[in-house]
VOBAMI-499450 format. One record per residue (C-alpha): residue number from 0; residue in three letters; y, z, x. Coordinates in Angstrom, 1 decimal. Each point is the difference from the previous one (the first is absolute). Layout:
<rs>
R   pos   code        Y        Z        X
R   NUM    ALA        Y        Z        X
...
</rs>
This chain:
<rs>
R   pos   code        Y        Z        X
R     0    UNK     46.9      2.9      4.5
R     1    UNK     -1.2      3.6     -0.5
R     2    UNK     -3.7      0.4     -0.1
R     3    UNK     -0.5      2.5     -2.7
R     4    UNK     -3.1      2.0     -0.9
R     5    UNK     -0.1     -1.8     -3.4
R     6    UNK      0.0     -3.4      1.7
R     7    UNK     -2.8      1.0      2.4
R     8    UNK     -2.0      1.4     -3.0
R     9    UNK      0.5     -3.3     -1.9
R    10    UNK     -1.3     -2.0      2.9
R    11    UNK     -2.9      2.3      0.4
R    12    UNK     -0.9     -0.4     -3.7
R    13    UNK      0.1     -3.7      0.4
R    14    UNK     -2.0     -0.2      3.2
R    15    UNK     -2.2      3.0      0.1
R    16    UNK      0.9      0.5      3.6
R    17    UNK      0.9      3.3      1.7
R    18    UNK      3.6      1.3     -0.5
R    19    UNK      0.8     -0.2      3.7
R    20    UNK     -1.1     -3.6      0.3
R    21    UNK      2.1     -0.8     -3.2
R    22    UNK      3.1      1.6      1.5
R    23    UNK     -0.4     -1.9      3.3
R    24    UNK     -0.3     -3.3     -1.9
R    25    UNK      3.1      0.8     -2.0
R    26    UNK      1.9      0.9      3.1
R    27    UNK     -1.1     -3.2      1.7
R    28    UNK      0.9     -2.1     -3.1
R    29    UNK      3.4      1.8     -0.5
R    30    UNK     -1.1      1.4     -3.4
R    31    UNK     -1.1     -3.3     -1.5
R    32    UNK     -3.0      1.0     -2.2
R    33    UNK     -1.5     -3.5     -0.2
R    34    UNK      0.2     -0.7      3.7
R    35    UNK     -1.4      3.4      0.8
R    36    UNK     -2.9     -0.7     -2.4
R    37    UNK     -0.7     -3.3      1.7
R    38    UNK      0.1      1.7      3.4
R    39    UNK     -2.5      2.6     -1.1
R    40    UNK     -2.3     -2.7     -1.4
R    41    UNK      0.2     -1.8      3.3
R    42    UNK     -0.7      3.2      2.0
R    43    UNK     -3.0      0.8     -2.2
R    44    UNK     -1.6     -3.4      0.9
R    45    UNK      0.6      0.7      3.7
R    46    UNK     -1.4      3.5     -0.2
R    47    UNK     -3.0     -1.1     -2.1
R    48    UNK     -0.8     -2.6      2.7
R    49    UNK      0.3      2.6      2.8
R    50    UNK     -2.4      2.4     -1.8
R    51    UNK     -2.5     -2.7     -1.1
R    52    UNK     -2.0      0.5      3.2
R    53    UNK     -0.7      3.7     -0.8
R    54    UNK     -3.3      0.8     -1.7
R    55    UNK      0.3      0.6     -3.7
R    56    UNK     -3.5      1.4     -1.1
R    57    UNK      1.0      2.5     -2.6
R    58    UNK      1.4     -0.8     -3.5
R    59    UNK     -1.3     -0.6     -3.5
R    60    UNK     -1.7     -2.5     -2.2
R    61    UNK      1.5     -1.3     -3.3
R    62    UNK     -2.1     -1.8     -2.6
R    63    UNK      0.3     -2.0     -3.2
R    64    UNK     -2.8     -0.8     -2.3
R    65    UNK      0.5     -2.4     -2.9
R    66    UNK     -1.9     -2.2     -2.4
R    67    UNK     -0.4     -2.9      2.4
R    68    UNK      0.7      1.3      3.5
R    69    UNK      0.2      3.1      2.1
R    70    UNK      1.7      0.7      3.3
R    71    UNK     -0.1      2.8      2.6
R    72    UNK      2.7     -0.1      2.6
R    73    UNK      0.3      2.1      3.2
R    74    UNK      3.4      1.3      1.0
R    75    UNK      0.1      1.7      3.4
R    76    UNK      2.3      2.5      1.8
R    77    UNK     -0.5      1.6      3.4
R    78    UNK     -0.4      3.5     -1.3
R    79    UNK     -1.1      1.9     -3.1
R    80    UNK      3.4      1.7      0.0
R    81    UNK      1.7     -3.4     -0.6
R    82    UNK     -2.5     -0.9     -2.6
R    83    UNK      1.2      3.0     -2.1
R    84    UNK      3.7     -0.9      0.4
R    85    UNK      1.7     -0.8     -3.3
R    86    UNK      1.4     -3.3      1.3
R    87    UNK     -3.5     -1.1      1.1
R    88    UNK     -1.5      1.0     -3.4
R    89    UNK      2.8     -1.9     -1.7
R    90    UNK     -0.8     -3.1      2.1
R    91    UNK     -3.7      0.2     -0.7
R    92    UNK      0.8      0.2     -3.7
R    93    UNK      2.1     -3.2      0.3
R    94    UNK     -3.0     -1.7      1.7
R    95    UNK     -2.2      1.2     -2.8
R    96    UNK      2.4     -1.5     -2.6
R    97    UNK      0.0     -3.3      1.9
R    98    UNK     -3.8     -0.3      0.0
R    99    UNK      0.0      1.0     -3.7
R   100    UNK      2.5     -2.7     -0.9
R   101    UNK     -1.4     -2.7      2.4
R   102    UNK     -3.5     -1.0      0.8
R   103    UNK     -0.1      0.1      3.8
R   104    UNK     -3.0     -1.3      1.9
R   105    UNK      1.6     -0.4      3.4
R   106    UNK      1.9      2.8      1.9
R   107    UNK      2.5     -2.5      1.2
R   108    UNK      1.4     -0.3     -3.5
R   109    UNK      1.1      3.6      0.2
R   110    UNK      1.3     -0.6      3.5
R   111    UNK      2.2     -2.8     -1.2
R   112    UNK      1.2      1.7     -3.2
R   113    UNK      2.9      2.5     -0.5
R   114    UNK     -2.5      2.7      1.0
R   115    UNK      0.5     -0.9      3.6
R   116    UNK      3.8      0.7      0.1
R   117    UNK     -0.7      3.3     -1.7
R   118    UNK     -2.7      0.8      2.6
R   119    UNK      2.5     -0.6      2.9
R   120    UNK      2.6      2.2     -1.7
R   121    UNK     -2.7      2.7     -0.3
R   122    UNK     -0.8     -0.2      3.7
R   123    UNK      3.6      0.6      0.8
R   124    UNK      0.3      2.9     -2.5
R   125    UNK     -3.0      2.0      1.1
R   126    UNK     -0.4     -1.1      3.6
R   127    UNK     -3.7     -1.0     -0.1
R   128    UNK     -1.9     -3.3      0.1
R   129    UNK     -0.8     -0.9     -3.6
R   130    UNK     -2.4     -2.8     -0.8
R   131    UNK     -1.4     -1.7     -3.1
R   132    UNK     -3.3     -0.6      1.8
R   133    UNK     -2.6     -1.6     -2.3
R   134    UNK     -1.1     -0.5     -3.5
R   135    UNK     -3.1     -1.0     -2.0
R   136    UNK      0.2     -1.7     -3.3
R   137    UNK     -3.0     -0.6     -2.4
R   138    UNK      0.3     -2.6     -2.7
R   139    UNK     -2.2      0.1     -3.1
R   140    UNK     -0.2     -1.0     -3.7
R   141    UNK      1.4      2.4     -2.6
R   142    UNK     -3.4      0.6     -1.6
R   143    UNK     -1.2      1.9      3.1
R   144    UNK      0.1      3.8      0.5
R   145    UNK      2.0      1.5      2.9
R   146    UNK      0.3      3.3      1.6
R   147    UNK      2.6      1.3      2.5
R   148    UNK     -0.4      3.1      2.2
R   149    UNK      2.8      1.4      2.2
R   150    UNK     -0.7      3.2      2.0
R   151    UNK      2.4      2.9     -0.5
R   152    UNK      1.8     -0.7      3.3
R   153    UNK      0.5     -3.7     -0.8
R   154    UNK     -1.7     -1.0      3.2
R   155    UNK     -3.2     -1.4     -1.4
R   156    UNK     -0.3     -2.4     -3.0
R   157    UNK     -2.7     -2.1     -1.6
R   158    UNK     -0.3     -2.5     -2.8
R   159    UNK     -3.3     -1.0     -1.7
R   160    UNK     -0.4     -2.9     -2.5
R   161    UNK     -3.0      0.0     -2.3
R   162    UNK     -1.6     -2.5     -2.3
R   163    UNK     -1.3      2.3     -2.7
R   164    UNK      0.1      3.7     -0.2
R   165    UNK      3.5      1.5     -0.6
R   166    UNK      3.1      1.0      1.9
R   167    UNK     -1.3      3.6      0.4
R   168    UNK     -3.1     -1.3      1.8
R   169    UNK      2.2     -2.3      2.2
R   170    UNK      2.1      3.0      1.0
R   171    UNK     -3.1      2.1      0.8
R   172    UNK     -1.2     -2.7      2.3
R   173    UNK      3.4     -0.4      1.5
R   174    UNK     -0.1      3.7      0.9
R   175    UNK     -3.4     -0.5      1.5
R   176    UNK      1.2     -2.9      2.1
R   177    UNK      2.9      2.2      1.3
R   178    UNK     -2.5      2.7      1.0
R   179    UNK     -2.7     -2.2      1.6
R   180    UNK      1.9     -3.0      1.4
R   181    UNK     -2.8     -2.7     -0.5
R   182    UNK      0.3     -3.0      2.3
R   183    UNK     -1.5     -2.4     -2.5
R   184    UNK     -0.9     -0.3     -3.6
R   185    UNK     -3.7     -0.7      0.6
R   186    UNK     -2.3     -0.2      3.0
R   187    UNK     -0.1     -3.8     -0.1
R   188    UNK      3.8     -0.1      0.4
R   189    UNK      0.2      2.0      3.2
R   190    UNK      1.6     -1.6      3.1
R   191    UNK     -2.8     -1.3      2.2
R   192    UNK      1.9      1.1      3.2
R   193    UNK      0.0      3.5     -1.3
R   194    UNK     -3.7     -0.2     -0.9
R   195    UNK     -0.9     -1.4      3.4
R   196    UNK      2.0      2.7      1.8
R   197    UNK     -1.9      2.8     -1.9
R   198    UNK     -3.3     -1.7      0.6
R   199    UNK      0.7     -0.1      3.8
R   200    UNK      0.7      3.7      0.0
R   201    UNK     -3.2      0.8     -1.9
R   202    UNK     -2.0     -2.3      2.3
R   203    UNK      1.3      1.9      3.1
R   204    UNK     -0.9      3.3     -1.7
R   205    UNK     -3.5     -1.2     -0.9
R   206    UNK     -0.7     -1.2      3.6
R   207    UNK      1.0      3.4      1.3
R   208    UNK     -2.7      1.6     -2.2
R   209    UNK     -2.7     -1.7      2.1
R   210    UNK     -2.1     -0.8     -3.1
R   211    UNK     -2.0     -3.2     -0.6
R   212    UNK      1.9     -3.2     -1.1
R   213    UNK     -1.4      0.2     -3.5
R   214    UNK      1.2      3.5     -0.5
R   215    UNK      3.4     -0.8      1.5
R   216    UNK      0.4     -2.9     -2.4
R   217    UNK     -0.6      2.3     -2.9
R   218    UNK      2.4      2.5      1.4
R   219    UNK      2.8     -2.6      0.2
R   220    UNK     -0.8     -1.4     -3.4
R   221    UNK      0.2      3.5     -1.6
R   222    UNK      3.3      0.8      1.7
R   223    UNK      1.5     -3.3     -1.1
R   224    UNK     -1.1      0.5     -3.6
R   225    UNK      1.5      3.5      0.0
R   226    UNK      3.3     -1.3      1.6
R   227    UNK      0.3     -2.8     -2.7
R   228    UNK     -0.6      2.5     -2.8
R   229    UNK      2.8      2.2      1.4
R   230    UNK      2.6     -2.7      0.5
R   231    UNK     -0.7     -2.3     -3.0
R   232    UNK      1.9      1.2     -3.1
R   233    UNK     -2.7     -0.7     -2.6
R   234    UNK     -2.7      1.7      2.1
R   235    UNK      1.9      3.2      0.6
R   236    UNK     -0.7      3.3     -1.9
R   237    UNK      2.8      0.6     -2.5
R   238    UNK      2.2      2.8      1.3
R   239    UNK      0.2      1.7     -3.5
R   240    UNK     -3.8     -0.2     -0.4
R   241    UNK     -1.9     -0.4      3.3
R   242    UNK     -3.3     -0.6     -1.9
R   243    UNK      1.4     -3.3     -1.3
R   244    UNK      0.9     -3.0      1.9
R   245    UNK      3.1     -2.1     -0.8
R   246    UNK     -2.4     -2.9     -1.0
R   247    UNK     -1.8      2.3     -2.4
R   248    UNK      3.3      1.2     -1.4
R   249    UNK      1.2     -3.5     -0.6
R   250    UNK     -3.3     -1.1     -1.6
R   251    UNK      0.1      2.9     -2.4
R   252    UNK      3.5     -1.1     -1.1
R   253    UNK     -0.8     -3.8     -0.1
R   254    UNK      2.7     -0.5      2.7
R   255    UNK      0.4     -1.8      3.3
R   256    UNK      2.7      0.3      2.7
R   257    UNK      2.1     -3.1      0.2
R   258    UNK      2.3      1.2      2.8
R   259    UNK      1.3      3.1      1.7
R   260    UNK      2.6      0.9      2.6
R   261    UNK      0.7      3.0      2.1
R   262    UNK      3.0      0.9      2.3
R   263    UNK      0.6      3.0      2.1
R   264    UNK      3.4      0.8      1.7
R   265    UNK     -0.1     -0.7      3.7
R   266    UNK     -3.4     -1.5      0.0
R   267    UNK     -0.5     -2.2      3.1
R   268    UNK      3.2      1.2      1.7
R   269    UNK     -0.4      1.4      3.5
R   270    UNK      2.1      3.1      0.3
R   271    UNK      1.2      1.1      3.5
R   272    UNK     -0.2      3.8      0.5
R   273    UNK      3.3      1.5      1.2
R   274    UNK      1.2      3.4      0.9
R   275    UNK      2.8      1.6     -1.9
R   276    UNK      2.6     -0.7      2.7
R   277    UNK     -0.9     -3.7      0.0
R   278    UNK      0.3     -0.2     -3.8
R   279    UNK      3.5      1.5      0.1
R   280    UNK      1.1     -2.4      2.7
R   281    UNK     -1.4     -2.9     -2.0
R   282    UNK      1.9      1.0     -3.1
R   283    UNK      3.2      0.1      1.9
R   284    UNK     -0.2     -3.6      1.1
</rs>
């Protein structure tokens, strides 16, 4: 059977795979469109598996905020170039539609849905490791106020849930959380391991000062107090009005923070530095 340009284009429209790969599949399947599509789908799974070991630390965040839950999901690519590809953008929009239509509290739900087959096809189409890496979902009653902030590059997103106040206040605090990255809501909620690690550092610094024990104790106490005020959300100075703390802002609006979440693309991923030649060689694998 003759492999026409129209047939190749039809397979490309169905699969989203490069024209050359479509032509090869049609030749191998003697022009049978269904068999060629199955072959491409099989190849996409194999290619996705091969590329899965490559670091994907770029990408975007997608978010949904509703009356009873909100979700932020991280979708990774290897490069910013791929993150701007129209096929990648289309895929991320499909993920966004999924979390809008379905309350997802575990990332494995996405991995076991139709999103996974679309991810594998995308890996084959653009030649990079693509991962739906993680998500955070907050659940709340519909009488609470919520705010969502997504940075202009879609690589940083936050959600804040308030009891009291209004949605505008929640969005302002969400923007603040994006800027300051607090590690706890209030000082009494901080991880004790983190606190002890900081205390050990301050003790070492105090001992190096050569001052009396009583003075050293006060030095450590002062530094710990300052550290807690910097990393605890309600103790921080509001970014839009540094003379006001978040706690004072909440009190003036008869509001309390019930929950918040913050995700940043690539956070926690160790990226290996490569030279240009290595990157090109890696892409050709």
